[in-house]
N, C-alpha and C positions, 0 to 999 in steps of 0.2 A: 364590553359587558362582563357580567359576573363570570365571571367565569371562574373563581377561587383558585388562583394560581399557586396557592401554598403547596399543592400536590405536584404541580408541573415542574418546578424548577430544581428538583433534587438530583440533577445529573452531574455529579462530580465523584471522582474516585476517592478511595480511602487515602491515597497519597495527598490529594488536594485538601482533604479534611485536616490533615496534620499541619499543612501550611496555613489553613484558616485559623487554627488555634493560636499560632504564633504571630500572625500579622494583625494590624489594627482592624477593629471591627468594621469601620467604614473605609471604603477604598474608592478613589475617584476612577471613573471608567467612562465608557461611551454610552450615552443615553440611547433609548430606543429610537430607531429611525422612523420616518413618516410612514403612514399606512396608505397614503394616496400618492401615486406617481403619475404625473402628467407629461405628455410629450411636447406640449406647446402651451405655456401659460397655465391656465386652469381648464384646459380642454383636452379631450382624448386621453382619459385618465384610467389607470388601473387601480382598483380599490382592493386592498388586501386586509387581512387581520394581523395581529401582532406576531403570529407564527409563520406568516407567509403562505398559508394554505388553509382553505376552508375544509370542512369535514368531507365534502364531495370532491375537493381539489379543482373544481371548475374555476376558471378565471372570471373576474367581474370587471368588465370594461364599461365605463360610462362616458357620455358625451362631454360632461363638464362637472366641475365641483364648485360649490359656492361656500363662502366663509362669512356668514352674517355675524355682526357683532352686537346687534340689538334686536329687540322684538320687531321693531318697525322694518329693519332690513330683512329679517326672516319673513315677514309678511309679504314684502315685495318679491322675494325669491320664490316663495310658494305660489304667489299670484301669477307670476310670469310662467312658471311651469304649468300651472293649472290652465291658463289661457291657451297654452300650446298643447294641452292634453299629454304632457310628458310625464312618464313614470318617474318617481323620485323616492329616495330613501335617505335616512339619517346615518351618517358615519361619525363615530366618536374619535377622540384624539388618539387613543391607543388601540381601540377596536379589538377586544379580547373575545369576541364571540366566535365559536367554532362553526355553527351553521351559518347559512348565507343571509343573515338578518339584515345586513347593510347593503345588499345588492338589489338595485331596482328591478322591477319586472320588465317585460317586453324584450325585444331583440337586443343582443349585446351591443354596447356602444351607443345606445340611444337615450338612456336615462340620465337623471341628474342625481349626484350625491350632494347632500347638504351636511357640511361639517359643523358640529357644535363646539369645536375647539375654542372659539372666541366668545361663546355664550356662557362664560364661566364666572360672572361677577356675583357678589352678594348683593341682592337687591334691597333687603330690609331685614333688620333684626329687632324683634320686640321682646325685650328681656322679661317684661312683666308677664306676658302670656306665654313666654318661652317658645315663640314661633319664629322660624327663619324662612325667608323667601329667597331663593337663589336661582341662577340660570341653570338650565338643564345640562349644560356642558361642564359644569363645575366638577372637578375630580374629587373623588372621595376624600383624599388627603387634604385638599383645599377646604372642603366642607367641615371636616373634623377640626382642622386648625382654627377656622373662623368661628365655629361654635365655641371651642375652648377659650378663645380670647374674650368671650362674653360670659364665661362661666357655665356654658351649656354643653350638653352631650347628646349625640345621636345614640339612642339606647342600644341599637344593634346594627351591624354592618357585615358585609363580606370580609374575609380575612385579607384580601389583596386590595390595596387602596389605589391602584392605578386604573380605576373604573370611573366613568362619568355617571353622575346621578341619573341622567336620562336612560343610560344603558342599564344601570342597576334596576330601575323600575320596569323597564320594558321587558326584562327577562325574569323578574321575580327573584332577584338575587337576595341572599340572606346570610346570616351568621349561624349561631346555634343557641336556641333558647325556645322553650314553650312557656316561659313566664310572661305575665302581662299580655301585651299585644303580640309577643313572639319575636322571632329573629328576622323576619322579612322586612326590608326597608320600606316597602310600599304600605305597610300597616301604619306607618307614621305620617303618611301624606294626608294633609287636611285641605289642600287646595292645589289647583293646577291650571295653567294657561296653555292652550294648545292652538297652534295655527293650522287651520284645515282649508283645503281647497273648496271652491264653490263652482256651481255650474253656470252661474251668471254673475256679472259684475255688480258691485254695490254702488252707492251714490258717488263714491270716489274713484270708481273704475277698477277696484281690486277684485280679482277672481279668487279671493281668499278672505278669511275672517279669523278673529281670535275668539275662541270659546273659553269662558271662564267657569271652572268647576269648583264649587264649594264642598265642604265635607259632608253635607247632607244631600248632595246631588247624586241620584242613583247612577248616573252615567260615569261617576268617578270609579265605580266598581269595575268598569271596563278599562278606564284610562290608567288605573294603578298598575296593571300588568298588561301591556298593549302590544307587545311584539313590534312596536313601531309602525303599526298599520292604521292607526287612527288619525295621524297627522304628525306635525312637528312640535314636540313639547318645547315650550319657551321658558316657562318658569314653574317652579314647584315650591309649595309651602309645606314645611315639615313641623310636626309637634316634637319639641325637644324636651329634655329633662335637665335638672341641675347636674353639674359635673359631680362625679363620684369616683372612688377608687375601686380597684379590683385586686384580688389576691389569687394567684395561680400556682398550682402545684401539679406537676405531671407524675402520676403514680403508675409505674409499670409492673405488670405481673403476668401470670400465665393466663391463657384464654379459656381454660377449664370449661365452666358453664356460665361464662359471663353474659351470654344471651338472655339468661333468666332475669338479669338485673338491669337490662338496658332501660326499660321504661321507668323503673324506680330512680335510676341515676338522672335521667332527663327531667323528671318531675321534682327532684330535690336539689339540683345544681344549676343555678341560673344560667351560666354561660358555658356549661360543661360540654365537652365532646369526647368522642372515643376514637382512637386510632388503633386499628386491628392489623397487626402484622401476621397474617394468617399462616404464612409459610414457616415462620419461626415460633408460632403459637404464643405470641406476645400480644397483650392488650395494654394500651396506655390510656388511662382515664385522666382527662384534664379537669381537675377539681378547680373550678373557676367561679368565684362569687364576688359580689360587691361588698365593700367595706367602707367605713366613714372616711371622709377627706382627712381626718385627723390621724389616720393610721400611718405609721412610719413607712416610708418606701418611695422610691423614685425610679421604678423599673420601666423597662421598654421591651416591646416585642419587635425584634429585628430578625425575622426568620432567615436562617442561613441561606436557603435556596433563593430568597428574594433580594439578597445583597448582590453587589457586583462580584462576579467570579472571574478569575484569571482565564482568559480565552484558551490558553494552552491546556488548562485542566479540564475545561468544559469539552473541548474537542477530544481530548484523550479519553474522557469518560464515555463519550458517544462511540468512539472507536472500539472501546472495550465491549460495550453493549452490542454493537454490530457483530463483533467477532463471536460473542456468545450465541447470538441469534443465528448466525450463518453456519456455525458448527453444531447447532442444536445441543449445546453444552448445558444441560440442566443443572449439573453439579456446580459449574462455574457461576451460573446465574444465581444459585442459592448462596454461594460464598460472597458474591457481590452484594446481595440483599443484606446478609448478616453484617457485613462491614459497614454498609451505609446506615443501617439501623443503630448499630453500636455508636457510630460517630454522632448521629443525630441526638441520641439520648444523652450522651456524655456532654454535649454542648447545650443542654437545656432546650433543645428545639428552637434555638435562636433567641431565647429570652435573655435579657441582661438585667442585672440587679440595680444598676445605677446609670441612668442615661447621661447624667451631667458630666461624668468623667469617662464615659464610654467603656466602663469596666466590663470584663467578661462575666459570664454566668458563674456565680459562686454558690448557688444552692437555692432551695425552695424554703418558704414561698417567695415568689416574686410579686411585690406589691407596687402599684403605680397608678397614675391617673388613667381612667378609662380611655382617654384620647390617645394615650401612648401604648395601650395594650390591645386595642380592638382590631387593628389591622396593621399590615406591614408592606414594605416594598421599596427599600432604600435605593435599589439600583436605578430607580427612576430619576434620582437626583444627581446622577453622574455628570461630570464635565468631560467633554470630548477628549479622548486620548488615543485615537487611532485604532479603536477596537482591541486594545490590550486587555481590557476587562469589560465585561458585558453582563446584561441580564442573560441568564443561561439559555433562554429560548430564542434569543435574537436570531432571526433568519439570515442575517448577513454572515454568520459563521456556520460551520458544520457542527452545531451543538445539539442541545436537547430538542427532540422532535417527538411529540406525543399526541395521543387522543385522550379524551376524557369521557368516561361513562358516568352519568349522574342521574339517579332516579330516587324518588321518595316512596318509601314503603310505610304503610300504616303502623303505628305503635302496636296495634293489636296482633300483627303478624310478623313483626321484625324478627322475633326470636326464631320462628320457623325458617325464615330466609337464612339466618346465620347457621342454623343446623344443617340446612341443605348444602351450603358452601363448605362446611366442615366435612360432610360426607364426601363431597367431590374431591376435596383436598386429600382425604384419607384414601380414596380410591386411586388417585394419581399423585403419589408423593412428589414433592418438588414442583408441582404444576403451578403453584401460585407465587413462586419466588419473584417472577418479573413484576407482579403487582407491587411487591415490596421495594422495588428499586426507587419508587417515587412516593414514599411516605404511606404505603399500604392502603388499606381501605378505611376511609375517613367517614365516621358516622356523626352527623350533625342533626340537631333537633329543630323542627319547624312546626309552627302552630297552624291549625286550620284557618283558612282565610275566607272572607266574603267576596274577595276579588274574583271575577268570573274565571280568570285563567290562573288563579292561585291554588294553593293546596286544599284538598277537599276534606282532610282530617288531620289531626295531630299525627305527625309522622317523623320518620328518621330518613334524612337524605344520605344516600350512599354515594360517595365520590371515589372513583377509581381512575387513576391515571395510568395509561398503558403505552408501552413502546409502540412507535409508529415507524414503518418503513418509508424511506424516501421513494422507493419503487412500489407503487400500489399493487403490483402483481405478485409481490413477494409475501408469502404467509409468515406469521410470527411463530416463535416457539410457543408450544401449548396453545395454539390458535383455538382449538376446540373448547378448552376450558374457559378461556376468555369469553367466547361466544355463548357458552352455556350459562355462565354467571350473568351475562348481559340479558339473555332471553328469559332466564329464570326471574330476575328482578322485574323486568318490564311486563312479562306476560303471565307467568304463574302467580306472581304477587301483585300484579296490576300497578307497577310502579309508574308514578308520574314523572316525566323527564324534566330536568332543568332546561329551561328554554334557551339558555345561552351556551349549552354544551351538547354532547352526544353526537353520535352518527345518525344517519338518516332513519334507520329502523327504530331508533328510540322514540320517534314521533308517530309511529303507526297506532291507529285506534284511539286517537285522542278524543274524538267525538263521543265515543262510548264511555271512556274513562271519566270524562268531565260531566257526563250525564245531564244534558240540558244547558249547562253553563255556556258552551260554545255558541249555541243558538242565541242566547242573550247577548253575548259579546258581538256576534256578527250583526245583530240588529243595531247596536250602537255604532259599529264600524260603518255600516251602510248609511247611517244618518250623518256621521261626521265626514265621510269621504265617499259620496255617492258615485263618483266616477272610478273609484278604486285605484287612484293614482299612487297611493302609498302601499298598495298590496303588490305581491309578487307571486310567481308560480309556486315558490317554496311555501310562503305563508298560506296561500290558498289550499295547498295540499295538506298542510298541517291542520288547518281548520275544517277540512273535509269538504271544501267548496269545489274541488276537482279530484278526480280519482288518481291521475298519474302525477308523478313528480318525486315522491319519496323513494319508491322502489325503482331501481334502475337495473333492469335485467340484462346482464351482459357477462361474458366470461370473467370469473374471479370477483364478481360483485360482492360476494359475502365477506371477502377479506377486508373490505373497507366499510362494511356495514351498510352498503347500498342495497342489499337484499338479504334475505334469509335463504340459505341454500335449499334447493329442491333437486338440483342436478349436480353431478360431480364437477361439471364445467364451471359451476359457480364458485368452486374452490380452486385447487391447483393440482389436478390429477397428475400432471407431468412431474410434479415435485413430491408426489406421494400423499397429497391431501385430498380426501374424498368426503362427500356429504354423508353424514351418519347421524343417528339419533343421539340425544344427550345421554350421559351415564346416570345421572340422578333425575334430572328433569327430562323424561323420555320424549316429551312433545317437542323439545328443542331439536333443531336441525343445525348441525355444526360441521365445520371443516376439520376432520381428524386426520392426523398423520398415520399412515400405515406403510410398512416397508413396501416400496414400489419395485415391481419387477417388470421391465419393459417387455 
């Protein structure tokens, strides 16, 4: 699922940046491994995400996994599980969700995982109406390529194209735009077919049926962003546009009073976004707009961190991060941030001016087909080479390991949030350097949605990728600042979380934030899946259908976002981390380092 990996994959050293400049832009490497591992055939299986760990680190064991290739086969799979009253969940090919969206409810090892990996065909293309119907398991890059072959374009998409369409929709994934229908892919859905369980068999003996939703069906407002709890999406029909070109220029400058112009920038730049390197006081505005197909240019977006990386460089980068964290070396952390930022900017953030000859970045603007600029992820196309080169987050190596905080703040209050973060930075200099290890704070624009679990207003989505310890009991450098920014965005400014990202506390209070929309959603959910076979303890907790599940009260729970600290034991008092109020947002409760005396 969306999960916008553009921020996650930046774990490489300055030394490796130098090698990237000199070597060819595309490198063959090892493709990502499977996310489902079974001990016997397709039974007794461990379901993981692409990073090898969900946000709560709990394992997800299922009794079996199914790989339907057609809607008819999907109907049989859901029917058999329904007849047995077995809990089930959809798992996608690469599974980039951080929360446990793909883990069935019920006791571990009893549920069914249904993979959409083989439900990836293009069903129908109507060039005249500019509508495409595709299987829910189609990867974003497959969808983009198929549309381009017919002269069509998906107007907006996430920046990482290794996501399935079903996962994109289920989590409300998006790009950056408040023009037209906005940047969320679900706004372009005009039809959907969903296989849902039934309580009794039909005339053919199936304990399942196919529900067909058209664009004027009110239930589509629930299905567009569903968390995967309504049933198994089989097919999706999207409204496309004629292909167009885009022109991109990244403009870097000081962060002065940039917060005053955020809304204006979003309303005047169709695909623009803002990257804020707060520790270095640098802001990069991506000036990104459409131009005619006749405009000269054949550019490509091949984000550096989403290309294959030499495994040795990725491992070295991680070891450097770990050394900085272990020694609490804030100065070293800021030096590393500065080096990575300079390297990123000098390489055009992965843009290339001419894809036909794989030329390097030679300057702005970069002009090219929308299909070549809207998303990236070339490390997916690797050929196996024994893990010599990999996607940087591949869990088979000791490489990048991160969490993502992602919440949307109304355009009306985004400038106040930025000011608060600046105050916090100025109170604790060097405290935000680790944010800038992974492409800083990314601000993307999202339009208000009619989908029940969509955005409630025109807003700015804040994406922050943070270093994650392999040992969940180990606090991070500047742990308190990280937690204060998170709580500030979520609670002081009422941020709506990205459904495919975030730690557990990111989903607290959703019933109140969505103000009646969840009740409408649950009504449709109950109609589609009366036995709750696609629901889980996690989704029930998020939707407010049960009280427990999100907050896990145990020692050091605040370090992983499983709780907000109220006791010192929720932090790491033996390592000098105690539960304290926030510095700017006083209502926050954070784990702050204080010199510990035994």
